[in-house]
N, C-alpha and C positions, 0 to 999 in steps of 0.2 A: 201577411203579404197583401198589399193593397191592389186594387184593380188595374192600376197603371202598370205595375210590375208584372202582373199576369199577362197583360197585353204585349209587353215587350218580349216576353218569353214565348207566348203562344203564337203570335202573328208570324214571326219568322219561320217557325216550325210548320205552320199551315201553308205558308207560301212555298216552302221547299217541297212539301208533299205534292202540291199542285203542279209544280214544274216537273217533278219526277214522273208523275202520272202522264203528263203530256209527252215527255220523252219516251216513255214506254209505248204510248199510243202510236207515236211516229215510227218507232222501231217496228212495232207490230204491223203497221201499214206497209212499210217497205218490204218486210218479209212476206206479207200476204200477197203483195203485187208480184214479187219474185216467184212465189210458188204458183200463182195463177198463170203467169207467163210461161214458166218452165213446163208446167203440165200441158198447157195449150201447144207449146212447141213440140213436145213429145207426141201428143195426140195427132197433130197435123203431119208430123214426119211418118207416123205409122199409117196414116190415111193415103199417102202418096203411093201410087202403084203404076208401073209402066203399062198396064193393061187398061188404065182409065183413058177416057177421051182426052185429047190434048187440051181442050178448053178447061176441063176439070183439073188437069195437072197444073196448068198455069194459074188457076185460081188458088189452088192449095199452095203453090210456090210463092205467090204474092203474099198470102197470109203468113207463111213461114218467114218471109223476108221482113215482116213487121214484128212478129211475136218473138222469134228466136233472138235477134239482136237486142231487143228490149230485156229479155231474160238475162242475157250475158252482161249487159250494162248494169242491171240491178245487182247481179251477182258480184261484180267488181266493186260496186258502191258498198255493198254489205261487207265484203272482205276488208276493204280499207277502213270503213267507219267503225267496225266492231272487231278489229283484229286483236285488240287488247282485252276484249270482253271474254273472260274464261268461263262464265256461267253458261250451263247448258240451256 
């Protein structure tokens, strides 16, 4: 087998590996962002208390209004994008 034949075989394999690694990185990034936002949403929700001063309640509510919808949106993106992915 000459060197050109090896290049025709190896180059496509290497390229496909590179693209699959990028796809995994992107998936992991979306999942990490979802986990971070979901955990922050839960944390903020547990911080809110009716005995807190109103200023602090409003501050927590503002943060919740940012973090929780982002977690919900990312959850929907993950559900749609990976609905056929049966791997754990």
